[in-house]
C-alpha positions in Angstrom: 231.9 186.1 11.5 231.4 184.0 14.3 228.2 182.0 14.4 226.2 180.9 17.0 227.0 178.1 18.9 225.0 175.4 20.8 226.0 174.9 24.6 228.9 172.4 25.6 227.2 170.4 27.8 227.2 166.6 27.4 229.7 164.6 29.5 231.9 161.6 28.6 229.0 159.4 30.2 225.8 160.6 28.2 228.3 160.5 24.7 228.7 156.9 25.1 225.0 156.1 26.1 223.9 158.3 23.3 225.7 156.3 20.6 225.0 153.2 22.8 221.4 152.9 23.9 220.6 155.2 20.5 221.7 152.6 18.4 220.6 149.5 20.2 216.9 150.2 19.5 214.7 149.2 16.6 216.8 147.4 14.8 217.7 144.6 17.1 213.9 143.9 18.5 212.6 144.6 14.8 215.1 143.1 12.3 216.5 140.2 13.7 213.8 138.1 12.5 213.9 139.9 9.4 217.9 139.2 8.9 217.2 135.4 10.2 214.7 135.4 7.0 217.4 136.4 4.7 220.7 134.9 5.8 219.6 131.9 8.5 222.1 131.4 11.2 224.6 133.5 8.9 222.9 136.5 10.2 225.0 136.4 12.9 228.2 136.4 10.8 226.9 139.2 8.8 226.6 141.1 12.2 230.0 140.6 12.6 231.2 141.7 9.5 228.9 144.6 9.8 230.5 145.7 13.2 234.2 145.1 11.6 233.6 147.2 8.3 231.8 150.5 10.5 235.2 150.4 12.3 237.0 152.0 9.3 234.2 154.5 9.2 234.5 155.0 12.9 237.9 155.8 13.1 237.6 158.0 10.2 234.5 160.0 12.0 237.0 160.3 15.4 239.3 162.5 13.0 236.9 164.7 11.5 234.8 165.3 14.6 237.8 166.3 16.6 239.2 168.3 13.7 235.9 170.1 13.5 234.5 169.6 16.8 230.8 171.3 15.5 227.6 170.4 14.9 226.4 169.1 11.6 228.9 165.7 11.4 229.1 164.5 7.7 227.7 167.9 6.0 230.5 170.0 7.5 233.0 168.0 6.6 231.9 167.7 3.0 231.2 171.6 3.2 234.9 172.1 4.1 236.2 169.6 1.6 234.2 170.3 -1.3 232.3 173.8 -0.8 228.7 174.6 0.1 227.3 173.4 -3.5 225.1 170.7 -4.2 227.0 168.1 -2.8 226.7 169.7 0.4 223.3 170.2 0.3 222.5 166.8 -0.9 224.5 165.2 1.9 223.3 167.3 4.9 219.9 167.3 3.8 220.0 163.3 3.1 221.5 163.4 6.3 218.6 164.8 8.1 216.0 162.8 6.1 217.7 159.6 6.8 217.8 160.2 10.6 213.9 161.3 10.7 213.5 158.0 8.7 215.3 156.2 11.3 213.6 158.0 14.3 210.1 157.0 12.1 211.4 153.3 12.3 212.3 153.1 15.7 208.8 154.6 16.9 207.7 152.2 14.9 209.5 149.8 16.9 208.2 151.4 20.2 204.4 150.7 19.3 205.5 147.0 18.6 207.1 146.6 21.6 204.3 147.9 23.8 201.9 145.4 22.0 203.4 143.0 24.5 201.9 144.7 27.3 198.8 145.9 25.3 198.0 143.8 22.8 195.9 145.4 19.7 197.4 148.7 20.9 197.2 150.9 17.3 200.4 151.1 16.1 200.4 154.6 14.2 199.0 156.7 17.0 201.4 155.6 19.1 204.4 156.2 16.6 203.0 159.7 16.3 202.2 159.8 20.2 206.3 159.2 20.8 207.7 161.5 18.1 205.4 164.3 19.3 206.6 163.8 23.0 210.4 163.4 22.2 210.0 166.8 19.9 209.0 168.2 23.1 211.4 167.2 25.4 214.1 167.9 22.6 212.8 171.7 22.5 213.5 172.1 26.5 217.6 171.1 25.9 220.0 168.4 25.1 221.6 167.9 28.9 217.7 166.0 29.4 218.0 163.9 26.4 221.5 162.9 27.6 219.9 162.1 31.0 217.6 159.9 29.3 220.0 158.1 27.6 222.2 157.6 30.7 218.9 155.9 32.7 217.3 154.1 29.8 220.7 152.8 28.3 221.8 151.6 31.6 218.6 149.4 32.2 219.0 148.3 28.6 222.6 146.9 28.9 221.3 144.9 32.4 218.5 143.3 30.4 220.6 142.6 27.6 223.3 140.8 29.7 220.8 138.6 31.4 219.2 137.5 28.1 222.8 136.7 26.9 223.5 135.2 30.2 220.1 133.1 30.2 220.1 132.0 27.0 223.3 130.7 26.7 222.9 128.6 30.1 219.3 127.5 30.5 218.2 124.1 29.2 215.6 125.7 26.7 218.0 128.5 25.3 220.5 128.2 22.8 220.9 124.9 21.3 223.7 124.1 18.3 221.2 122.2 16.3 218.4 124.8 16.7 221.1 127.3 15.5 222.0 125.4 12.6 218.8 124.0 11.7 219.6 121.6 9.3 222.4 124.1 7.5 226.1 124.4 7.5 227.3 127.7 7.0 227.5 128.4 3.1 226.4 125.2 2.6 224.8 123.9 -1.0 225.4 127.4 -2.6 227.9 129.2 -4.5 230.1 131.9 -3.4 228.3 134.4 -5.1 224.7 133.2 -3.6 226.4 133.5 -0.3 228.2 136.7 -0.8 224.9 138.3 -1.7 222.8 137.1 1.0 225.2 138.1 3.2 225.6 141.3 1.7 221.6 142.0 1.4 221.7 141.4 5.3 224.3 143.7 6.0 222.5 146.6 4.2 219.5 145.9 6.1 220.7 146.1 9.4 223.8 148.3 8.6 222.5 151.8 10.0 222.0 150.0 13.5 225.4 150.5 13.9 226.3 154.0 12.6 224.6 155.2 15.8 227.6 157.1 16.9 227.2 159.2 13.9 224.8 161.0 16.4 227.8 161.9 18.5 229.7 163.5 15.4 226.4 165.6 14.2 226.0 167.0 17.7 230.3 167.3 18.6 229.1 171.4 19.3 227.6 170.2 22.4 230.2 168.0 23.7 232.3 168.6 26.8 236.3 168.4 26.2 235.7 167.0 22.6 239.1 166.0 21.7 239.0 163.4 24.7 235.1 162.6 24.3 234.3 162.2 21.3 236.8 159.7 19.6 236.1 157.4 23.4 232.2 157.9 22.8 232.2 156.8 19.4 234.9 153.7 19.5 233.5 152.9 22.7 229.6 152.8 21.5 230.5 151.2 18.4 232.3 148.0 20.3 229.6 147.8 22.6 227.0 147.8 20.2 228.7 145.3 18.1 229.1 142.9 21.0 225.7 142.9 22.2 224.1 142.7 18.4 226.5 139.8 17.9 225.7 137.9 21.0 222.0 138.6 21.2 221.4 137.5 17.6 223.6 134.0 18.1 221.2 133.3 21.3 217.9 134.3 19.4 218.5 132.3 16.5 219.9 129.2 18.7 216.7 129.3 20.7 214.1 129.5 17.5 214.5 127.8 14.6 215.4 130.8 12.0 212.8 129.3 9.5 210.2 130.5 12.3 211.7 133.9 13.2 211.8 135.3 9.4 209.9 138.2 9.2 209.3 138.4 13.1 209.0 141.7 14.5 209.1 140.6 17.9 211.9 138.0 18.0 213.5 138.8 21.2 210.8 138.5 23.1 209.5 135.2 21.5 213.2 133.9 22.2 212.7 135.2 26.1 209.2 133.4 25.9 211.3 130.0 26.0 214.2 130.4 28.2 213.2 133.4 30.5 210.5 132.1 32.6 208.6 134.3 35.3 208.4 137.8 33.6 211.4 137.4 30.6 208.8 138.1 28.1 207.6 141.2 29.8 210.9 142.4 31.0 212.4 142.0 26.6 209.0 143.9 26.1 210.1 146.8 28.4 213.3 146.6 27.0 212.0 146.6 23.5 210.2 149.7 24.5 213.1 151.1 26.2 215.2 150.5 23.1 213.1 152.2 20.3 212.9 155.3 22.7 216.6 156.2 22.8 216.7 155.5 19.5 213.7 157.8 18.5 215.8 160.4 20.6 219.4 160.1 19.3 217.6 159.9 15.6 215.8 163.0 16.3 219.1 164.7 17.7 220.8 163.8 14.9 218.3 165.1 12.4 217.8 168.5 14.6 221.2 169.1 14.4 221.6 168.8 10.8 218.8 171.1 9.9 220.0 173.9 12.5 223.6 173.6 10.4 221.7 173.3 7.2 220.0 176.7 8.1 222.8 178.1 9.8 225.1 177.8 6.8 222.4 179.4 4.7 221.9 176.1 3.0 218.0 176.0 4.1 216.2 178.7 5.2 217.6 180.9 7.9 214.4 180.4 10.2 215.0 176.5 11.1 218.3 177.7 12.6 216.2 179.9 15.3 217.2 178.9 19.1 214.5 178.7 22.0 215.2 180.2 25.5 216.8 176.8 26.2 219.3 177.5 23.1 217.6 174.4 21.4 217.0 174.6 17.3 213.3 174.3 18.2 211.8 175.2 14.8 214.1 172.6 13.4 213.0 169.9 15.8 209.4 170.9 14.9 210.3 170.1 11.4 211.9 166.6 11.5 209.1 165.8 14.0 206.7 166.7 11.2 208.5 164.6 8.5 209.1 161.5 11.1 205.3 161.7 11.9 204.5 161.6 8.2 207.2 159.1 7.3 206.2 156.8 10.0 202.1 156.4 8.3 203.5 154.2 5.9 204.6 151.4 8.4 207.0 149.7 6.1 209.4 148.1 8.8 212.0 146.7 6.4 212.1 149.4 3.9 212.5 152.1 6.1 215.6 150.3 7.2 216.7 149.8 3.7 216.2 153.3 2.9 217.9 154.8 5.9 220.6 152.5 5.6 221.0 153.6 1.8 221.0 157.3 2.5 223.3 157.0 5.5 225.4 155.1 3.4 225.5 157.9 0.9 226.0 160.1 3.2 229.4 158.3 5.0 230.8 158.0 1.4 230.8 161.6 0.9 232.2 161.7 4.3 235.0 159.7 3.6 235.8 161.6 0.4 236.0 164.5 2.1 238.8 162.7 4.6 240.8 162.5 1.6 240.4 165.7 0.4 240.9 167.6 3.4 244.2 165.5 4.1 245.5 166.9 1.1 243.9 170.5 1.5 245.0 171.2 4.6 247.7 168.6 5.8 249.3 170.6 8.9 245.8 171.4 10.4 245.8 170.6 14.2 244.1 167.2 14.3 243.2 165.7 17.9 242.5 162.5 16.7 244.5 160.6 13.4 242.8 157.9 11.9 245.4 154.9 12.3 246.2 153.2 8.6 244.9 156.1 6.6 244.1 155.7 3.7 243.3 151.8 4.4 240.7 153.0 6.7 239.1 155.5 4.1 239.3 153.0 1.3 237.5 150.3 3.6 234.7 152.6 4.3 234.4 154.1 0.9 234.3 150.4 -0.5 231.5 149.4 2.3 229.4 152.6 0.9 229.3 151.4 -2.4 228.8 147.5 -2.0 225.9 148.1 1.0 223.9 150.8 -1.2 224.4 147.9 -4.5 222.6 145.3 -2.3 220.2 147.4 -1.0 216.4 147.0 -1.7 215.6 147.9 -5.0 212.6 149.7 -3.7 214.6 151.5 -1.7 217.2 152.6 -4.0 214.6 153.7 -6.4 213.3 156.0 -3.3 216.3 157.1 -2.3 217.3 158.4 -6.0 213.9 159.7 -6.3 214.8 161.8 -3.1 218.4 162.6 -4.6 216.4 163.8 -7.9 214.0 166.0 -6.1 216.6 167.8 -3.6 218.8 168.7 -6.5 215.7 170.3 -8.6 215.0 171.7 -5.2 218.7 173.0 -4.7 219.1 174.5 -8.2 215.6 176.3 -8.3 216.4 177.8 -4.8 220.1 178.8 -6.3 218.3 180.5 -9.1 215.8 182.1 -6.6 218.4 183.3 -4.4 220.6 184.6 -7.3 217.9 186.7 -8.5 216.7 188.3 -5.4 220.3 188.9 -4.6 220.6 190.7 -7.9 217.4 192.9 -7.7 218.3 193.5 -3.8 222.2 194.9 -5.4 220.2 196.9 -8.0 218.0 198.5 -5.8 221.0 199.2 -3.6 222.9 200.6 -6.3 220.0 202.3 -8.3 217.9 202.9 -5.7 214.5 204.4 -7.1 211.4 205.7 -5.4 210.7 208.2 -2.5 211.6 209.1 1.1 208.3 211.0 2.2 209.5 213.5 4.8 206.1 215.0 6.5 206.8 218.4 7.2 204.6 220.6 9.7 207.5 222.3 11.8 210.4 224.1 9.4 212.8 222.9 12.5 212.4 219.6 12.5 212.2 219.7 8.5 216.1 220.4 8.7 216.9 217.9 10.7 214.6 215.3 8.4 216.3 216.0 5.9 219.4 215.6 6.8 218.9 212.0 7.6 216.5 211.4 4.3 219.5 212.7 2.4 222.4 210.8 3.8 220.2 207.7 3.3 219.4 208.4 -0.1 222.6 209.7 -1.0 224.3 206.6 -2.4 221.2 205.3 -4.1 220.6 206.6 -7.6 217.1 208.4 -8.8 215.9 208.3 -4.9 214.3 211.5 -4.3 213.1 213.6 -0.9 209.7 214.8 -1.0 208.6 217.3 1.4 204.9 216.2 2.2 202.3 218.3 3.7 198.8 218.0 4.0 195.8 220.7 3.2 193.1 219.8 5.9 190.0 220.7 4.4 186.5 219.7 5.5 184.2 218.4 2.8 181.9 221.6 1.2 184.7 224.0 1.6 183.9 227.0 -0.6 186.4 227.5 -3.7 187.4 230.4 -2.5 188.9 229.2 0.9 190.4 226.3 -0.9 192.3 228.6 -2.8 193.2 230.6 0.1 194.7 227.6 1.7 196.4 226.3 -1.5 198.5 229.8 -1.6 199.0 229.7 2.0 200.8 226.4 1.7 202.8 227.0 -1.1 203.8 229.7 0.3 204.8 227.4 3.4 206.5 225.0 1.3 208.6 227.0 -0.6 210.0 228.9 2.3 210.5 225.2 3.5 212.6 224.1 0.3 214.6 227.2 0.4 215.8 226.0 3.6 216.3 222.5 3.1 217.3 222.5 -0.3 221.0 223.0 0.0 221.1 220.1 2.8 220.0 217.9 0.2 221.7 219.3 -2.9 224.8 219.1 -1.0 224.6 215.5 -1.6 223.3 215.2 -4.7 220.2 214.0 -3.8 216.9 215.6 -5.6 214.2 217.0 -3.5 210.8 218.8 -4.5 207.5 219.6 -2.5 203.7 218.5 -2.6 200.8 218.7 -0.6 197.6 216.5 -0.7 193.9 217.7 0.2 192.6 215.5 2.8 190.5 215.5 6.0 192.7 215.0 8.5 197.0 214.5 7.9 196.8 210.7 8.2 194.5 210.2 5.5 196.3 212.4 3.2 199.5 210.3 3.9 197.7 207.0 3.1 196.5 208.3 0.0 199.8 209.6 -0.9 201.5 206.3 0.0 199.0 204.5 -2.6 200.3 206.5 -5.6 202.3 205.1 -8.6 205.7 206.6 -7.2 207.0 204.1 -4.7 207.7 205.2 -1.0 210.8 203.5 0.8 210.3 205.5 4.0 208.2 207.9 5.9 209.5 210.4 8.2 208.1 212.2 10.5 209.6 215.1 12.9 208.5 215.3 16.7 205.6 217.3 17.2 206.3 221.1 18.6 204.6 220.4 21.7 204.6 217.0 23.5 200.6 216.8 24.1 200.1 216.4 20.0 201.9 212.8 20.6 200.5 212.1 23.7 196.6 212.5 23.2 194.8 209.2 22.0 194.7 208.1 18.2 197.5 210.8 17.3 199.0 211.2 13.4 202.1 209.5 14.2 200.4 206.5 16.2 198.2 206.0 13.5 200.5 206.0 11.1 203.4 203.8 12.4 200.5 201.6 13.1 198.2 201.4 9.8 200.9 202.8 7.0 202.0 199.5 4.5 205.6 201.4 4.4 209.1 201.8 7.0 208.1 204.7 9.1 210.7 206.7 10.9 210.1 209.1 13.8 213.3 211.6 14.8 213.0 213.5 18.1 215.8 215.7 16.8 218.5 217.6 19.4 221.0 218.9 16.9 222.5 217.0 13.9 224.9 219.4 12.7 227.9 217.1 13.5 227.0 213.6 12.6 229.9 211.2 13.8 228.5 208.7 16.1 225.4 206.5 16.0 224.3 203.7 18.4 221.9 201.4 17.7 220.2 198.9 20.1 219.8 195.5 18.8 217.1 192.9 19.8 215.8 190.0 17.8 212.7 191.8 15.9 212.2 193.5 12.4 212.3 197.0 13.5 215.7 196.5 15.3 216.9 195.0 11.8 215.7 198.2 10.4 217.6 200.5 12.9 220.4 198.5 11.7 220.0 198.7 8.2 219.1 202.5 8.4 222.4 203.2 10.8 224.3 201.6 8.0 223.2 203.6 5.0 224.0 206.5 7.1 227.1 205.9 7.8 227.8 204.3 4.4 231.2 206.2 2.9 229.9 209.2 5.5 232.9 209.0 8.3 230.6 208.1 10.9 230.8 205.6 13.3 228.0 202.8 14.1 227.8 201.1 17.6 225.7 198.1 17.7 225.0 197.0 21.2 222.6 194.2 23.0 221.8 194.8 26.5 222.3 191.7 29.0 221.5 190.5 32.4 224.3 191.3 34.7 224.7 187.6 35.8 224.7 186.4 32.1 227.4 184.0 31.6 230.7 184.5 28.9 228.9 182.0 27.0 225.9 183.6 26.4 227.6 187.1 25.9 229.5 185.4 23.5 226.5 183.7 21.8 224.1 186.9 21.8 227.2 188.8 20.0 226.9 186.2 17.5 223.6 186.6 16.9 224.1 190.1 16.5 226.8 189.6 13.9 224.1 187.5 11.6 221.4 189.8 12.2 224.0 192.5 10.1 225.1 189.5 7.8 221.6 189.2 7.0 220.6 192.9 6.8 223.5 194.7 5.3 225.7 191.3 3.9 228.9 191.8 6.2 229.9 193.8 8.9 231.2 196.9 7.5 234.6 198.2 9.3 233.0 201.4 10.6 230.6 199.1 12.6 231.4 197.8 16.1 229.1 195.2 17.9 229.2 194.7 21.5 226.9 193.1 24.5 226.7 195.2 27.8 225.6 194.0 30.9 223.1 196.0 32.8 220.6 195.6 35.9 217.9 196.6 33.2 217.6 197.6 29.0 217.1 200.9 30.1 220.1 201.6 32.3 222.5 199.8 29.9 221.4 202.2 27.2 221.3 205.3 28.7 224.8 204.2 30.8 226.2 203.9 27.3 224.8 207.0 25.9 226.4 208.7 29.0 229.9 206.8 28.6 230.5 208.0 24.8 229.1 210.9 23.0 226.3 209.8 20.9 224.7 212.2 18.2 222.1 209.9 17.1 220.4 206.5 18.3 218.4 204.8 15.9 216.4 202.0 17.9 213.5 200.0 16.6 210.0 200.6 17.8 208.5 197.7 20.5 205.5 195.2 19.9 203.9 197.8 22.2 203.3 200.1 19.8 200.0 198.2 19.1 199.2 199.1 22.5 197.2 202.1 23.2 199.1 202.8 26.9 202.6 203.5 24.6 203.3 205.5 21.8 206.4 203.5 20.6 206.9 200.7 23.5 207.2 200.9 27.5 210.8 201.3 26.7 211.1 203.4 23.9 208.8 206.1 25.4 211.3 206.3 28.6 214.2 206.4 26.5 213.4 209.2 24.1 213.0 211.3 27.2 216.2 210.3 29.3 218.7 210.5 26.5 220.4 213.4 25.2 221.3 212.9 21.9 218.6 212.7 18.7 216.7 209.8 18.6 215.2 208.2 15.5 212.4 205.3 16.1 211.8 203.1 13.5 209.2 200.5 12.5 209.3 197.9 9.6 206.4 197.1 7.7 204.7 193.5 8.4 201.5 192.2 7.3 199.5 191.8 10.7 199.7 188.0 9.9 203.5 187.9 10.3 203.5 190.1 13.6 201.0 187.6 14.7 203.5 184.7 13.9 206.1 186.4 15.5 204.4 187.0 18.9 204.2 183.0 19.2 207.5 182.6 18.4 208.6 184.9 21.0 206.3 183.1 23.5 208.6 179.8 22.9 211.6 181.5 22.7 211.0 183.1 26.1 
């Protein structure tokens, strides 16, 4: 099955800036002081080593991302190598959470930088506000995010260039004695002590280098991925390493590392010395811009990982819903909420350690996946092949182990708790899904319950039984109940009641004789039943409350159209109020059922229509054509996306697309003309269509479109409505507003 894809719209410049500007953010502004406090002047060397170690991972990612240019990044590679099991779930989930933590860290950095202009600005409210604003922008489209990275990233590069040049050339700038502050590199400490200090520093800032991962995570939205992905990853890593190294070199050489230790405004403190006349304000603005781009890229990465987890069925399906702009808006909302909750803790260094450790867990498994994929698929096309393999993979794996080992113990404990919690969630979810699958399979195979055929007219009853018997045929213990209501007002005499019952029994016996052969030919039990009630709908509602469950309520079209058009008619009342699935058949002849047409929308009623069409066609030599009507101007990409969505609906409703089902899109000026035109091109015996949400409006019976279709098409029409609680209906209406 072809999965729904995101739209390719990011060019090379946007990709480079996505990786560069998205990486140069919270760390360089917020963590430079923390790194200086741990390693002193050795922090510069630690940054260089961090960049070199990251190169091996970057080369591996260039190969993996061009081989699998789809959204999801590491999770996709692990899934291809190890299957869609626990490891894939942990890698994808932790990658998404690490990116969410990184977004929270960057949002806090944004608030600290903003304090340069507004002293005393509350950190938490500002961080929460920026997360929400960026989230709203992401709902509108990734292209806007890419354009923002170009503008803001260009500003950052210019500011950092000025900072470095002024810092190295101005009298009050860089000084070698200040840089060393009385210390020589690795002086007076054992090799192990120096190595430990370096690795702790690298562990603190390592996630500052893996911003290029957002490029792999968003590979599905990058144009010309064979070229733009490797160039974007390698150029952004090179620029990032150069800027990090030189900026930290200038900063520690301007202010003694002992004074910088723990500072979260190290760069603006340094600018105050050598950049008079607005340097502090410019660096403060740069800090705001840099952390904003970091929030942007981290959120982009996290949301695409959640989208992939959902699309692959690892996380709930609702997270893969796309908005009108083809963005995963539910995933965006989820990540915004998680990031906001995390930012409430306001623990900058711990957040960085947690994010780094989480990223390294992900990168470690991505590296192992590369080993396995090389072995499993030696001949697969690889547009970019990592040089010096397997050396790059060995270095990447070793780096991951070292970084995790020297991360903060508190961060590692937190990471362990997260992994344990995710594992528990995975196994509980797996057990629940297995139980659900078994229950669905048993219900499908064993069946049970009844199809309630509401009968008044013998002519309509015959068509209804034909449909009901086909639905029930492949389900054991599923029967057809020919149901009728004896309308009797309160206080009716016993004599009159006996007469009514006798008349109804005679009617039902005659009806049973005319329909029994249809059901028995398909080995489906059929019987009659009546209930006494003041009106038909009350009798139906009372029957639905009985202990013998009802799967589906089927109505026939009234003998006269006036009965269905009057306000509060029986069919309308049952459609709205019945807590069961309901179908209404307008029969134009079902003697030779060979072709079924199913127009597919996104709602639950359309899904039920597809499910019933599959049940009717099951082992019956009946062909089902599922269509979706699109505007004439719809692009080829839009058509492919809509077709993929139809296939996803079929997969969720009937397990897979059976050989007797065809799915396609049709271009038309409007939906009505498209459907009617299809019925005129091909001879269909039955059209099954879901009732519109307008069924709840007093102005329509089944919805504006359906009311007209029933009159326009020449084939029989079955209109169905799937029962939903009113809260679910309201929620769907809100979702529809967002998607449109």
